[in-house]
Every structure is written in C-alpha cells, then in structure tokens.
C-alpha positions in Angstrom: -0.2 -0.1 -0.2 1.2 3.6 -0.8 0.0 6.2 1.7 0.1 9.7 1.4 -0.8 12.1 3.8 -3.4 15.2 2.9 -3.4 18.3 4.5 -6.2 20.1 2.4 -9.0 21.2 5.2 -11.7 19.7 3.5 -11.1 16.8 4.6 -11.1 17.5 8.6 -14.5 18.6 8.6 -14.1 21.5 10.6 -12.4 24.5 11.9 -12.4 22.9 15.4 -11.1 19.4 14.1 -8.5 21.4 11.9 -7.0 22.9 14.8 -7.2 19.7 16.9 -5.0 18.1 14.7 -2.7 21.2 13.6 -2.8 23.8 16.0 -3.9 21.9 19.6 -2.3 24.4 21.1 -5.1 27.3 20.4 -7.5 24.4 21.9 -6.0 23.1 25.1 -7.9 25.0 27.8 -11.2 23.1 26.3 -9.5 19.7 27.2 -7.5 17.8 30.1 -5.0 16.0 27.9 -2.8 16.7 25.0 -3.2 13.6 22.9 0.3 14.0 21.3 2.3 13.4 24.6 3.8 10.5 26.0 3.2 12.2 29.6 -0.2 12.6 29.0 -0.8 8.9 28.9 1.5 8.3 32.3 -0.5 11.0 33.8 -3.7 9.1 32.7 -3.0 6.2 34.2 -1.7 7.3 37.2 -5.3 9.3 37.7 -7.1 5.9 37.2 -5.1 3.9 39.2 -6.1 6.3 42.5 -9.6 7.1 41.6 -11.0 3.7 39.8 -13.9 2.0 41.7 -11.6 -1.8 41.6 -15.3 -3.6 42.9 -16.8 -2.4 39.1 -14.2 -5.1 37.7 -16.0 -8.3 38.4 -19.1 -6.9 37.4 -18.1 -5.4 34.4 -16.1 -8.7 33.2 -18.8 -11.0 34.0 -21.2 -8.7 31.8 -18.8 -8.4 28.7 -18.3 -12.2 29.0 -21.4 -13.1 28.6 -22.6 -10.7 25.8 -19.4 -11.4 23.7 -19.9 -15.2 24.3 -23.7 -14.7 23.2 -21.8 -13.0 19.8 -19.9 -15.5 19.0 -16.3 -13.5 19.8 -13.2 -15.5 19.3 -11.4 -16.7 22.3 -8.7 -13.8 22.0 -11.9 -11.3 23.3 -12.4 -14.0 26.3 -9.1 -13.9 27.0 -8.9 -10.0 27.0 -12.1 -10.1 29.3 -10.9 -12.1 32.1 -7.7 -9.9 31.6 -9.8 -6.5 32.5 -10.5 -8.4 36.3 -6.6 -7.5 37.1 -6.2 -4.6 38.9 -3.4 -3.7 36.6 -5.8 -3.8 33.5 -6.9 -0.7 31.4 -9.0 0.0 28.1 -8.6 2.1 25.5 -12.5 2.7 24.0 -14.2 3.7 20.5 -18.0 3.9 20.0 -20.6 4.4 17.1 -23.8 4.1 16.8 -25.6 0.5 15.4 -25.6 1.1 11.4 -26.5 -1.8 9.6 -23.5 -3.9 8.4 -21.3 -1.3 10.5 -22.1 1.6 8.4 -19.8 3.6 6.7 -16.4 2.8 6.7 -15.0 5.4 9.0 -16.4 2.8 11.8 -13.9 0.5 10.6 -11.1 3.1 11.2 -12.4 3.7 14.9 -11.7 -0.2 15.3 -8.6 0.0 13.9 -7.1 2.3 16.0 -8.9 1.0 19.0 -6.6 -1.7 17.8 -3.3 -0.4 17.4 -3.4 2.1 20.3 -4.2 -0.2 22.7 -1.1 -2.7 21.6 1.1 0.3 21.6 0.0 1.5 24.7 0.4 -2.3 26.2 4.5 -2.5 24.7 4.9 1.2 25.4 4.1 0.6 29.2 4.2 -3.3 29.7 0.1 -3.1 31.1 -2.7 -4.7 30.0 -4.5 -2.8 27.3 -7.8 -3.8 26.2 -9.3 -2.8 23.2 -13.2 -2.1 23.6 -15.9 -0.6 21.4 -19.0 0.9 22.8 -22.0 -0.2 20.8 -24.1 3.0 21.3 -27.5 1.0 21.5 -29.5 3.8 23.9 -29.4 6.0 20.5 -32.3 6.8 18.5 -31.9 8.2 15.2 -33.5 5.6 12.8 -32.4 7.1 9.3 -28.9 7.2 10.5 -28.9 3.8 10.9 -30.9 2.1 8.6 -29.2 2.1 5.5 -26.1 2.2 4.2 -24.3 3.3 0.6 -22.4 1.2 -1.8 -21.2 2.4 -4.9 -20.2 -0.3 -7.5 -21.2 1.6 -10.8 -23.3 4.6 -8.7 -24.5 5.5 -5.0 -27.1 3.0 -4.4 -28.7 3.0 -0.7 -29.2 -0.7 0.9 -31.9 -0.2 3.9 -33.3 -2.4 7.0 -37.3 -2.2 6.8 -38.4 -0.9 10.3 -42.0 -0.9 11.0 -43.1 3.1 11.3 -44.2 2.0 15.2 -41.0 1.0 16.5 -39.1 4.4 14.9 -39.2 6.3 18.5 -37.4 3.7 20.3 -34.0 3.2 21.1 -32.0 1.3 18.8 -31.9 -1.8 21.6 -35.6 -2.1 21.7 -36.2 -2.1 17.8 -36.6 -6.1 17.7 -36.7 -7.5 14.1 -37.5 -11.2 13.1 -34.3 -12.7 11.7 -36.0 -13.0 8.2 -35.6 -9.2 8.2 -32.2 -9.4 8.9 -31.7 -12.2 6.0 -33.5 -10.2 3.4 -31.2 -7.1 4.4 -28.0 -9.3 3.7 -29.4 -10.5 0.5 -30.0 -7.3 -0.6 -26.3 -6.0 0.3 -25.4 -9.1 -1.8 -27.3 -8.7 -4.6 -25.8 -4.8 -4.7 -22.4 -6.1 -5.1 -20.7 -7.1 -8.7 -19.7 -10.7 -9.0 -15.8 -10.9 -8.1 -13.6 -13.3 -6.5 -14.5 -12.7 -3.1 -18.4 -12.7 -3.3 -18.6 -15.8 -2.0 -17.0 -15.2 1.1 -19.0 -12.5 1.8 -22.1 -14.6 1.3 -20.5 -17.4 3.7 -20.1 -14.7 5.7 -23.6 -13.4 6.4 -24.5 -17.0 5.8 -22.9 -17.7 9.3 -24.2 -14.8 11.0 -28.0 -15.7 9.7 -27.5 -19.4 10.8 -26.4 -18.4 14.1 -29.3 -16.2 14.8 -31.4 -19.1 13.6 -29.9 -21.6 15.8 -29.6 -19.9 18.7 -32.2 -18.5 21.7 -32.8 -15.6 19.4 -34.4 -16.8 16.5 -37.7 -15.3 17.0 -35.7 -12.5 16.7 -33.1 -9.8 17.6 -32.0 -6.0 17.8 -30.7 -4.2 15.6 -28.0 -3.3 17.7 -27.4 -6.8 18.2 -26.8 -7.0 14.3 -24.5 -5.3 14.4 -22.6 -6.4 17.5 -22.9 -9.6 15.8 -21.0 -8.0 12.4 -18.6 -6.4 14.1 -17.3 -8.6 16.3 -17.3 -11.2 13.3 -15.4 -9.1 10.8 -12.8 -8.9 14.3 -13.1 -12.1 15.3 -9.4 -12.6 15.6 -8.2 -9.3 16.8 -9.1 -9.5 20.4 -12.1 -6.7 20.4 -14.1 -6.5 23.1 -17.8 -5.0 22.5 -19.9 -3.4 25.4 -23.5 -2.6 25.1 -25.3 -0.4 27.5 -28.5 -2.6 27.3 -26.3 -5.5 29.1 -28.8 -5.7 32.0 -25.7 -5.5 34.9 -24.1 -2.5 33.2 -27.2 -0.7 32.9 -28.0 -0.9 36.8 -24.4 0.6 37.2 -25.9 4.4 35.6 -27.9 4.8 39.0 -25.3 7.3 39.7 -25.6 9.2 36.9 -29.0 9.9 36.6 -28.7 11.3 40.7 -26.1 13.6 39.3 -28.2 14.9 36.3 -31.2 15.2 38.6 -29.4 17.0 41.3 -26.8 19.3 39.2 -28.7 19.8 35.6 -28.9 23.8 36.0 -24.6 23.6 36.9 -24.3 20.7 34.1 -26.3 22.7 31.7 -24.5 26.5 32.2 -21.3 24.6 31.9 -21.8 23.4 28.7 -23.4 26.9 27.3 -20.4 28.6 28.7 -18.2 26.5 27.1 -20.5 26.7 23.9 -20.0 30.7 24.4 -16.5 30.3 24.5 -15.8 28.0 21.6 -17.8 30.6 19.4 -15.4 33.3 20.6 -12.6 31.9 19.5 -13.8 31.2 16.0 -15.3 27.7 16.2 -18.6 26.0 16.6 -20.9 25.2 19.5 -21.7 21.3 19.0 -24.0 20.6 21.8 -27.0 22.7 21.6 -29.0 21.7 24.9 -33.1 22.1 25.2 -33.6 24.2 28.6 -35.0 21.8 30.9 -34.3 18.5 29.4 -32.6 15.3 31.8 -29.5 14.2 30.1 -31.5 10.7 30.2 -34.5 9.3 29.1 -37.0 6.7 30.1 -38.3 4.3 26.8 -42.3 3.7 27.7 -44.9 2.0 25.3 -44.8 5.8 23.7 -41.0 5.3 22.4 -38.0 6.9 23.9 -39.5 9.4 26.3 -37.6 12.9 27.4 -37.9 13.8 30.6 -38.7 17.4 31.0 -38.1 20.3 34.7 -41.2 22.4 35.0 -39.0 23.9 37.3 -38.7 23.9 41.4 -38.8 19.7 42.5 -41.3 18.8 39.5 -40.7 16.8 36.4 -42.7 15.6 33.2 -42.7 12.9 30.7 -42.6 15.0 27.2 -45.2 13.7 25.2 -47.5 14.2 28.3 -46.3 17.6 28.6 -49.0 18.9 26.6 -52.2 17.3 28.8 -50.3 18.4 32.3 -50.5 15.1 33.2 -48.0 12.8 34.9 -46.4 15.6 37.0 -43.6 13.9 39.4 -41.8 15.1 42.2 -38.0 13.7 42.2 -38.4 11.2 44.9 -41.5 10.1 42.4 -39.1 10.3 39.3 -36.3 8.6 40.9 -38.8 5.7 42.3 -40.2 5.3 38.5 -36.9 5.2 37.3 -34.7 3.1 39.3 -37.6 0.7 39.2 -37.7 0.7 34.9 -34.1 1.0 34.8 -33.6 -1.4 32.0 -35.6 1.2 29.8 -33.4 3.8 30.7 -30.7 5.6 28.1 -28.2 8.3 28.6 -27.7 10.9 26.4 -24.8 12.7 24.6 -23.8 14.5 28.0 -24.1 11.5 30.6 -23.3 8.4 28.4 -19.2 9.5 28.1 -19.3 10.4 31.9 -20.7 6.6 32.2 -18.5 5.0 30.0 -15.8 6.7 32.1 -17.2 5.9 35.7 -17.4 2.1 35.1 -14.3 1.6 32.7 -10.4 1.8 33.4 -10.3 4.1 30.3 -7.1 5.8 29.4 -7.9 7.1 26.1 -11.5 7.1 23.9 -10.8 7.3 20.5 -13.1 10.5 18.4 -14.1 11.4 15.0 -14.6 15.3 14.7 -17.8 15.5 15.8 -17.1 13.7 19.3 -14.0 15.9 19.7 -16.2 19.1 19.2 -18.8 17.6 21.5 -15.9 17.1 24.4 -14.7 20.4 24.2 -18.1 21.6 25.7 -17.9 18.6 28.6 -14.5 19.2 30.2 -16.2 21.0 33.2 -18.9 18.4 33.4 -16.4 15.9 34.0 -15.1 17.7 37.0 -18.5 18.9 38.3 -19.0 15.0 38.3 -15.5 14.3 40.5 -13.9 12.7 37.5 -11.7 13.5 34.5 -11.9 13.9 30.9 -9.7 11.2 29.2 -7.6 11.2 26.4 -8.7 12.5 23.4 -7.4 10.5 20.4 -8.5 11.3 17.0 -9.4 8.3 14.8 -8.0 7.1 11.5 -9.1 9.3 8.6 -8.6 8.0 5.2 -9.6 7.5 1.6 -9.0 4.4 -0.5 -7.8 5.2 -3.5 -8.2 2.3 -6.3 -6.1 1.4 -8.9 -8.4 3.1 -11.5 -8.6 6.3 -9.7 -4.8 6.4 -9.6 -4.9 6.0 -13.0 -7.6 9.0 -13.8 -5.3 11.0 -11.4 -2.3 10.3 -13.3 -3.8 11.0 -16.6 -4.9 14.3 -16.1 -2.2 15.1 -14.1 -3.2 16.7 -10.9 -1.9 16.5 -7.0 -4.7 14.9 -4.7 -4.5 18.2 -2.8 -5.3 19.7 -5.6 -8.7 18.4 -5.1 -11.8 21.2 -4.9 -15.1 20.4 -2.8 -16.9 20.9 -6.6 -16.9 18.7 -9.1 -17.5 21.4 -11.5 -15.1 23.7 -10.3 -12.1 21.3 -10.5 -13.4 20.4 -14.0 -13.1 24.3 -14.8 -9.8 24.6 -13.1 -8.4 21.8 -15.2 -9.3 22.0 -18.6 -8.2 26.0 -18.1 -4.6 24.8 -17.4 -4.7 22.1 -20.3 -5.9 24.4 -22.9 -3.5 27.4 -21.9 -6.2 29.7 -22.2 -7.8 31.8 -19.2 -11.3 31.9 -20.4 -12.2 33.4 -17.4 -10.0 36.5 -17.6 -11.1 36.8 -21.3 -14.8 37.0 -20.1 -14.1 39.6 -17.1 -12.2 42.1 -19.8 -15.3 41.5 -21.7 -17.4 42.6 -19.0 -15.4 45.5 -18.5 -15.1 46.6 -21.5 -18.7 46.1 -22.4 -19.5 48.6 -19.2 -16.9 51.0 -20.5 -18.4 50.7 -24.1 -22.3 51.5 -22.3 -21.0 53.9 -20.0 -19.7 56.1 -23.1 -22.9 56.1 -24.8 -24.9 57.1 -21.8 -23.2 60.1 -21.2 -23.2 61.0 -24.5 -27.0 60.8 -24.7 -27.3 62.6 -21.4 -25.3 65.5 -23.0 -29.1 66.1 -25.0 -31.0 65.7 -22.0 -32.6 62.7 -22.7 -33.3 60.1 -19.8 -32.0 56.8 -20.8 -30.7 55.0 -17.6 -33.2 52.2 -17.5 -32.8 51.9 -20.9 -29.4 51.0 -20.6 -29.9 49.2 -17.4 -31.6 46.7 -19.2 -29.0 46.4 -22.0 -26.7 45.7 -19.7 -28.2 43.2 -17.5 -29.0 41.4 -20.7 -25.2 41.5 -22.0 -24.4 40.3 -18.7 -26.6 37.1 -19.3 -25.1 36.6 -22.7 -21.5 36.5 -21.4 -22.5 34.2 -18.8 -23.6 32.0 -21.2 -20.7 32.7 -23.8 -18.7 31.3 -20.6 -21.0 28.0 -20.6 -20.7 27.6 -24.4 -16.6 27.8 -24.0 -16.6 25.4 -20.9 -18.9 23.0 -22.7 -17.2 23.1 -26.1 -13.8 22.5 -24.1 -15.4 19.5 -22.4 -16.8 17.9 -25.7 -12.7 18.2 -27.2 -11.4 17.0 -23.9 -14.0 13.9 -23.2 -11.1 12.3 -21.1 -10.9 15.1 -18.8 -14.3 15.1 -17.9 -14.7 11.4 -17.6 -11.4 10.8 -15.5 -12.9 14.0 -13.2 -16.1 11.9 -13.1 -14.2 8.6 -11.9 -12.3 10.6 -9.2 -14.7 12.1 -7.6 -17.4 9.3 -7.7 -14.6 7.5 -5.7 -13.1 9.9 -3.5 -15.6 12.4 -2.8 -19.2 10.5 -3.6 -22.0 13.2 -3.6 -19.2 15.5 -2.3 -18.4 13.9 0.7 -15.7 12.3 2.1 -16.0 8.3 1.2 -15.1 7.4 4.7 -18.3 9.2 5.6 -20.5 7.8 2.8 -19.0 4.2 1.5 -19.3 0.8 3.4 -16.6 -1.4 4.1 -18.3 -4.5 2.0 -18.0 -3.0 -1.4 -13.9 -2.9 -0.6 -14.2 -6.9 0.6 -16.1 -7.4 -2.4 -13.3 -6.1 -4.6 -9.8 -7.0 -2.0 -11.1 -9.6 0.1 -11.5 -9.7 4.0 -7.6 -9.5 3.7 -8.0 -6.3 3.2 -8.7 -5.2 6.7 -5.3 -6.5 7.5 -3.6 -5.0 5.4 -4.7 -1.6 6.7 -4.4 -2.9 10.3 -0.6 -3.7 9.4 0.0 -0.6 7.7 -1.1 1.1 10.5 1.0 4.2 12.2 0.2 5.2 15.3 0.8 9.1 16.5 0.1 9.9 13.2 -2.9 12.2 12.9 -3.4 13.3 9.4 -5.7 12.6 6.7 -4.4 9.2 4.6 -4.8 8.6 0.8 -3.9 4.9 0.7 -3.5 3.4 -2.7 -5.1 0.0 -2.9 -4.6 -2.4 -6.0 
C-alpha cells in the first residue's frame, strides 16, 4: 500500500477539528490532556490507579463475557475480558451508533485505531490494555442507522425495513425477525458485482444468519445486537471486546449518573452553555445545543423513547405528556419510577461519556470530528461529577484510492491536495490549465469593456438631456446574461473536445468524494471487501501508524 498524507482542510470536517490536529495549543484549555504527549498517558494511567473503583471490574468482566459469547466472539476476546479483572488492566475505547453492516467505513477506521493504540500502549507501558468498542444502542436516530451506501457503479442505498411504530424507540428496543436481517443481507449481496471474493461475503452473512436461527434469538433480535454480531465477526481474530449499555448489569450502574443529573442539571447546562459561548468567541462552532430543562436521560415507554423535562423547582414531566399536564412527578417520584425501570433508561450525549469513564478504567477514547467537538464542552462537567476527561485520540481518517482512480489522477496530472470540494470547479480549473487559455480572464475583460462602452454612450445621450438610464440598465443586464451564456458555451466546448478529462474527473469524484462528501462517511466496507477480500482489513491494520494524525490517501490494488 502506498500512503500519502493529505493536509487539504476539506478532509478535516470543521475548523475545530482541523485545529485539534494542526494547532492543538489553540484548543488546549477545552481539554484535559494533550493526546500527542507521552506524559499525558502516564498521568492518565496514574489517575485511574488512584481513582477507579476496582469493585466494578468483576461486574463489568462478567457482563462482557456473557454478551461477547452471545455474539460468537473469538478466544482472544475472551482472554482480554478475563484480563480486565486484573488490577493493572486498562482499556482504550471507541464507540458508534449501530448502523446496519457497520455503516460507513470510518467505523472500521475507529476499530483499527482502538486496536493499534491499545497495542502501542501495551508495549510502551508493559500493561494489559484491552481494546473496547461501545455499541451506542441507547441512541435513536433511525434514518442514520438503517441504511448503508455502496457505489459499484453509482451510489446505491441498502436499507432494512423497520415498522413505523418502532421508529421512536432506542436501537436496543427495535427488535426485528431474523428473516428481516436475512432479507437485508441478501439486498447487500445482490448490490455487489460478481468477484472472486463475493462468495466469501455470502458465507460470512450466511454464518451470522445461521447463528441467529439456531440460537436463543431465532424469533428476533435488535438492530444493535445484529451490529455487534457483524462487527465482532469482522474482527474475530483481533481480541476486540464489544460493550453494550443494554446489558442489564451494566445498565444498573447508571444510577449514579441519573442522580448526578437530577441534582446538578442547572449547573451541567450552565457549564455546557458557557463552553459553547467560549468556542464561538474563539471562532469555532458549538456542537452541543441544549433544550432548556430537558434531563440528560430518557425512558423507553410504550410510546417510545421519552425525554423528561423539568418544569422548574422539584417537578418533572414526560415530554409526550407535557401538553396534557398529566403525570407530573416530584424528584423522589421520578427516581422511584426510573430506578424500578432502569432496564428501559438511556443516557444522552452528555451523560454517556461520563458513564463510560465511570465504569471503565479508560485511558483514551478514540474520537471522530463530531466527538472531539462535543467533548470540548464537557471538560468542566467531568470535574463537576468528580471525575476527569480521558485522553481524546483522533481516529484514523482515510480515503481508499483504487487503481482505476490512481490512473485517472495520473492521466490528468493533478495532485490529491489539489482536489476542490466542487467537481465542476475542479473540472473548469483543469480544463483551463490544459488548454492554456484563461477563459475566465477573457470573460472578465469582456464585461469590463462592454461596461465602458455602455457608460460612454450613456454619458453622450445625457448631454442632450435624454433620460435613458433604465434602458441602458436593461441593455447591461442582457449583455451580462449573454456573457454568462458565452462562458458556459466555452466550457461545454472544452469538455466536448477533452472528454477524457471530464470522464477522469467523474471517476475520481465518484470514488474520492461521492456526492461531494468524504468517502469514509459514505461508503460501506463490504464494497471494498468484495473487490479486495477480507484481507483488506488485515492490510489496513498492518499499515497503521500510531501517533500519525493526518488524513491518509491509501492507494490499493
């Protein structure tokens, strides 16, 4: 694999994330640790040794063992879970919403980052470092997780059918028949072109479906559990441990976070809003925008995933009951209801990171751009909770460059860093350079000359006391339109005479920036597995470089 570092800002999502990678000192006050420094890892390990509640290890390990066995994990995963019982064992963790078939390829990059950072820290500090992945099954944004995209010829969406009445629930509560997972697996396979590796994908999916049909869950499983099955199987030989907050014994541990939110809601909101304003004043965006009065946890009821709102003072109400003024609860009544139904409680984006770092001896969280952004508003909330924000290590970010794209780039003689976000702008720039005629300059000069001529004749007629400014205005507007039409004709003629350029640009953009978006956010890993085999994951892992944070263009063939 030939790997090239890319510094073009369009591959770094936002100004905040770009500065997190290139200018961390500008942002250091929003985070506890500098992820680039070895001392940060030493200090974090020492903090965990002095503060982590070791009594949690047995509960966590036992829960993880049962769950990971249920998703048919490998022996190395079982060994890692058993290591977690030891006092001098730590974790590195990433997480993601449970998108069907693991979603866009950046999820795979997150896992590869977890595995490699865990291994690097293990070798560096001679400690047991377990790689964990958090299945964010408490979330609810069905359009985000029920579809994936592949682009064998053009972008195609593969979706799972979810009944409307289930759409309001947390992912862990959306239970579908095994037949539905078999149907969507068939859709994926049918969307892939014939290749030497397609039979391996058919076998892979068939084994998952067979596991479901012969197991206790043959009547149906949740979308989030299916996600864990696919992810676990993809990384079966790597020792990846998957954690799901839906595991009953883990869910019970969230009581402390719920009490914290009930007792400190106004202070939590104040800290998040203050840090949001600070980010805006520094020229960044505010990722977390709170709805005033909403608690940072919710309850799955027969109506779906319900938010809970403070009415002020000591009174709370469920969002879907708010308009009728029914079901008001005081704080003790709400606590009693929540703790009796803890299996149906979920934590939102504010409490989930705190929960993770409360129950796990976590050295570092592997983050994408969005997570880096919202953590910038949470540092002080950690302090309020009596905890400390972990190291936030940027996930691997990459674009896979296939041989056909490499050839197209070479054919029109451009650099990867030259890529514009807009395909038409890029095409026009290349055409202009190749034909040696700056048509845009020509058009600009034409406009100026025409303006001068019109101005001259308008001044001349004014000398004879004729008022013709409106007429000249219309003439000017019509001329501008004609110049624009001329510009389009010039471009179209260039494209007609240089069709190979347009064809090459289309090929490049369909692969590198599909629909104008980063490949890693759009295309699913199985498209590439179909072309290069499951060994592609092993090759990406073998070429992973720790503590290198730039976006990579990875040439594969």
